[in-house]
C-alpha positions as YAML, in Angstrom:
chain: A
units: angstrom
residues:
- id: 1
  name: UNK
  ca: [31.50, 46.69, 4.70]
- id: 2
  name: UNK
  ca: [27.80, 47.64, 4.18]
- id: 3
  name: UNK
  ca: [25.62, 46.95, 7.16]
- id: 4
  name: UNK
  ca: [23.07, 45.00, 5.01]
- id: 5
  name: UNK
  ca: [25.87, 42.53, 3.83]
- id: 6
  name: UNK
  ca: [27.11, 41.75, 7.50]
- id: 7
  name: UNK
  ca: [23.58, 40.49, 8.37]
- id: 8
  name: UNK
  ca: [21.79, 39.23, 5.13]
- id: 9
  name: UNK
  ca: [18.73, 38.04, 7.00]
- id: 10
  name: UNK
  ca: [16.27, 40.77, 7.73]
- id: 11
  name: UNK
  ca: [15.10, 41.26, 11.28]
- id: 12
  name: UNK
  ca: [11.45, 40.72, 10.45]
- id: 13
  name: UNK
  ca: [12.14, 37.33, 8.78]
- id: 14
  name: UNK
  ca: [10.94, 34.02, 10.13]
- id: 15
  name: UNK
  ca: [14.10, 33.47, 12.07]
- id: 16
  name: UNK
  ca: [13.20, 36.53, 14.16]
- id: 17
  name: UNK
  ca: [9.88, 35.21, 15.02]
- id: 18
  name: UNK
  ca: [11.21, 31.79, 16.42]
- id: 19
  name: UNK
  ca: [11.62, 33.48, 19.86]
- id: 20
  name: UNK
  ca: [8.47, 32.74, 22.01]
- id: 21
  name: UNK
  ca: [6.32, 35.71, 22.63]
- id: 22
  name: UNK
  ca: [5.31, 34.61, 26.04]
- id: 23
  name: UNK
  ca: [7.26, 32.72, 28.68]
- id: 24
  name: UNK
  ca: [6.83, 29.06, 27.81]
- id: 25
  name: UNK
  ca: [9.24, 26.94, 29.64]
- id: 26
  name: UNK
  ca: [9.96, 23.50, 30.90]
- id: 27
  name: UNK
  ca: [7.22, 23.63, 33.47]
- id: 28
  name: UNK
  ca: [4.48, 24.14, 30.85]
- id: 29
  name: UNK
  ca: [6.05, 21.53, 28.66]
- id: 30
  name: UNK
  ca: [6.14, 19.01, 31.44]
- id: 31
  name: UNK
  ca: [2.49, 19.77, 32.34]
- id: 32
  name: UNK
  ca: [1.54, 19.14, 28.60]
- id: 33
  name: UNK
  ca: [3.44, 15.79, 28.64]
- id: 34
  name: UNK
  ca: [1.75, 14.73, 31.90]
- id: 35
  name: UNK
  ca: [-1.71, 15.56, 30.55]
- id: 36
  name: UNK
  ca: [-1.09, 13.61, 27.36]
- id: 37
  name: UNK
  ca: [0.13, 10.50, 29.34]
- id: 38
  name: UNK
  ca: [-2.93, 10.68, 31.65]
- id: 39
  name: UNK
  ca: [-5.24, 11.06, 28.69]
- id: 40
  name: UNK
  ca: [-3.51, 7.87, 27.12]
- id: 41
  name: UNK
  ca: [-3.87, 6.05, 30.27]
- id: 42
  name: UNK
  ca: [-7.66, 6.54, 30.17]
- id: 43
  name: UNK
  ca: [-7.65, 4.58, 26.90]
- id: 44
  name: UNK
  ca: [-6.61, 1.51, 28.76]
- id: 45
  name: UNK
  ca: [-9.56, -1.01, 28.77]
- id: 46
  name: UNK
  ca: [-8.13, -2.68, 31.93]
- id: 47
  name: UNK
  ca: [-8.58, 0.15, 34.20]
- id: 48
  name: UNK
  ca: [-10.83, -0.45, 37.19]
- id: 49
  name: UNK
  ca: [-13.52, 2.18, 37.84]
- id: 50
  name: UNK
  ca: [-11.41, 3.51, 40.77]
- id: 51
  name: UNK
  ca: [-8.39, 3.89, 38.66]
- id: 52
  name: UNK
  ca: [-10.29, 5.66, 35.95]
- id: 53
  name: UNK
  ca: [-11.88, 8.07, 38.47]
- id: 54
  name: UNK
  ca: [-8.47, 8.88, 40.01]
- id: 55
  name: UNK
  ca: [-6.99, 9.48, 36.54]
- id: 56
  name: UNK
  ca: [-9.96, 11.71, 35.48]
- id: 57
  name: UNK
  ca: [-9.57, 13.77, 38.59]
- id: 58
  name: UNK
  ca: [-5.85, 14.20, 37.87]
- id: 59
  name: UNK
  ca: [-6.79, 15.33, 34.43]
- id: 60
  name: UNK
  ca: [-9.39, 17.83, 35.59]
- id: 61
  name: UNK
  ca: [-6.89, 19.17, 38.15]
- id: 62
  name: UNK
  ca: [-4.04, 19.55, 35.75]
- id: 63
  name: UNK
  ca: [-6.34, 21.17, 33.12]
- id: 64
  name: UNK
  ca: [-7.48, 23.78, 35.69]
- id: 65
  name: UNK
  ca: [-3.90, 24.55, 36.71]
- id: 66
  name: UNK
  ca: [-2.95, 24.98, 33.08]
- id: 67
  name: UNK
  ca: [-5.98, 27.23, 32.50]
- id: 68
  name: UNK
  ca: [-7.72, 25.02, 29.98]
...
């Protein structure tokens, strides 16, 4: 059998590029989801000033740890 017919998808196709080029894992995904949830929480009009400040601090700290 010809080698090209064994694997009809060329290596430089879109499927070959689905592998992440950097190490992106569960931890990074988790941080992104926490950040999104905190940012959504800030949209709550019922937050007290103290709650808003606390959430804003958490957002800043998380953004720094994520390198944003």
